[in-house]
C-alpha positions as CSV (number, residue, x, y, z in Angstrom):
1,X,0.0,0.0,0.0
2,X,2.8,2.4,0.9
3,X,4.5,1.7,-2.5
4,X,1.3,2.7,-4.4
5,X,0.9,5.9,-2.4
6,X,4.6,6.8,-3.0
7,X,4.4,6.2,-6.8
8,X,1.1,8.0,-7.1
9,X,2.5,11.0,-5.3
10,X,5.7,10.9,-7.3
11,X,3.7,10.8,-10.6
12,X,1.4,13.6,-9.5
13,X,4.5,15.8,-8.6
14,X,6.1,15.0,-11.9
15,X,2.9,15.9,-13.7
16,X,2.7,19.3,-11.9
17,X,6.3,20.0,-12.6
18,X,6.0,19.2,-16.3
19,X,2.8,21.2,-16.6
20,X,4.4,24.2,-15.0
21,X,7.5,23.9,-17.2
22,X,5.4,23.7,-20.4
23,X,3.2,26.7,-19.4
24,X,6.3,28.8,-18.8
25,X,7.7,27.9,-22.2
26,X,4.4,28.6,-23.9
27,X,4.3,32.1,-22.2
28,X,7.8,32.7,-23.5
29,X,6.8,31.9,-27.0
30,X,3.8,34.3,-27.2
31,X,4.1,37.0,-29.8
32,X,4.1,39.7,-27.1
33,X,6.9,38.0,-25.2
34,X,8.9,37.5,-28.4
35,X,8.4,41.1,-29.3
36,X,9.6,42.2,-25.9
37,X,12.6,40.0,-26.1
38,X,13.5,41.3,-29.5
39,X,13.1,44.9,-28.3
40,X,15.3,44.2,-25.3
41,X,18.0,42.7,-27.5
42,X,17.8,45.7,-29.9
43,X,18.2,48.1,-27.1
44,X,21.2,46.1,-25.7
45,X,22.8,46.0,-29.2
46,X,22.3,49.8,-29.4
47,X,24.1,50.4,-26.1
48,X,26.9,48.1,-27.2
49,X,27.2,50.0,-30.5
50,X,27.3,53.3,-28.7
51,X,30.0,52.1,-26.3
52,X,32.0,50.8,-29.3
53,X,31.7,54.2,-31.1
54,X,32.8,56.1,-28.0
55,X,35.8,53.7,-27.6
56,X,36.7,54.3,-31.3
57,X,36.4,58.0,-30.9
58,X,38.6,58.0,-27.8
59,X,41.2,55.9,-29.5
60,X,41.2,58.1,-32.6
61,X,41.7,61.2,-30.4
62,X,44.5,59.5,-28.5
63,X,46.2,58.4,-31.7
64,X,45.9,61.8,-33.3
65,X,47.5,63.3,-30.2
66,X,50.3,60.8,-30.4
67,X,50.9,61.6,-34.1
68,X,50.7,65.3,-33.4
69,X,53.4,65.0,-30.8
70,X,55.5,62.8,-33.0
71,X,55.3,65.3,-35.9
72,X,55.6,68.4,-33.7
73,X,52.1,69.6,-34.4
74,X,50.9,70.0,-30.8
75,X,49.2,73.3,-31.4
76,X,47.0,71.7,-34.1
77,X,45.7,69.2,-31.5
78,X,43.5,71.8,-29.9
79,X,40.0,70.2,-29.7
80,X,38.4,73.1,-31.5
81,X,40.8,72.7,-34.4
82,X,40.2,69.0,-34.5
83,X,36.4,69.4,-34.5
84,X,36.7,72.1,-37.2
85,X,38.8,69.8,-39.4
86,X,36.3,66.9,-38.9
87,X,33.3,69.1,-39.8
88,X,35.2,70.5,-42.8
89,X,36.0,66.9,-44.0
90,X,32.4,65.9,-43.6
91,X,31.3,68.9,-45.6
92,X,33.8,68.2,-48.3
93,X,32.6,64.7,-48.7
94,X,29.0,65.9,-49.1
95,X,29.9,68.4,-51.8
96,X,32.6,66.4,-53.6
97,X,32.5,66.4,-57.4
98,X,31.0,63.4,-58.9
99,X,31.8,63.1,-62.6
100,X,28.8,60.9,-63.2
101,X,26.4,63.7,-62.3
102,X,27.1,65.6,-65.6
103,X,25.9,62.8,-67.8
């Protein structure tokens, strides 16, 4: 009699555990949950991309300062001058001549 009670209880506990596990998985796979997971991953990727861009910018500024020191151009490493050169370079790329535009 004790064996039957033990196995009945063990079976019922396993059934409850399996049902709970399946219900959790089903909730994870609903469209709303999948959309929320995708949005979270997109935000996380955006943060990582922003951190990467800031690291690249800092590395560029450091390397430019090193090159300026090596070439004796310290006065040209003023942040205002660097920003002005960057903006001028971007403006130049926007208005560069494209020989295919004339045809």
